[in-house]
Every structure is written in C-alpha cells, then in structure tokens.
Legacy VTK file of the C-alpha trace (Angstrom):
# vtk DataFile Version 3.0
C-alpha trace
ASCII
DATASET POLYDATA
POINTS 45 float
-6.016 -15.784 -40.133
-4.981 -12.645 -38.281
-1.533 -12.436 -36.792
-1.402 -11.121 -33.258
1.533 -8.826 -32.562
2.693 -8.668 -28.975
4.823 -5.905 -27.569
6.751 -6.257 -24.371
6.602 -3.219 -22.153
8.587 -2.978 -18.981
6.872 -1.748 -15.821
7.657 1.824 -14.804
10.655 2.361 -12.573
10.191 3.748 -9.082
9.798 7.491 -9.449
9.835 7.418 -13.242
6.590 9.375 -13.645
6.403 11.091 -10.260
7.350 14.540 -11.499
4.951 14.404 -14.447
2.063 13.274 -12.235
2.719 15.914 -9.597
3.104 18.735 -12.113
0.584 17.859 -14.826
-2.163 16.118 -12.887
-1.893 17.681 -9.443
-0.535 21.130 -10.328
2.523 21.094 -8.053
5.087 23.796 -8.906
8.638 22.690 -9.744
9.999 24.230 -6.530
7.656 22.172 -4.362
8.696 18.975 -6.124
12.390 19.816 -5.627
11.736 20.470 -1.938
10.002 17.106 -1.541
12.933 15.392 -3.293
15.489 17.053 -1.035
13.534 16.006 2.052
13.389 12.415 0.795
9.601 12.398 0.615
9.561 11.459 -3.073
12.043 10.107 -5.592
12.215 11.109 -9.235
14.351 9.650 -11.993
LINES 1 46
45 0 1 2 3 4 5 6 7 8 9 10 11 12 13 14 15 16 17 18 19 20 21 22 23 24 25 26 27 28 29 30 31 32 33 34 35 36 37 38 39 40 41 42 43 44
C-alpha cells in the first residue's frame, strides 16, 4: 500500500509576489514598481 504524503502550504500573503509578477511576467522596471508603491497603488512585502 502506498503512503500518501501531504504537505501544508500557506496561501500567499497580500503583496508577497507582486514585485516578481510585475517585473518577470509583465516587464515593469524597478522604478515603476517603486513609484506605484509610493502612491499606494500596490503593496509589496
């Protein structure tokens, strides 16, 4: 009989992957992301 191994993963925190998504997937430059953070448009952690 096979044993099933379960791993508990927590959900991502608000803003946890925002910077990575904006930079790596959407091509936003770091300066643009900082500007959006300062304006309160996005939150990064």
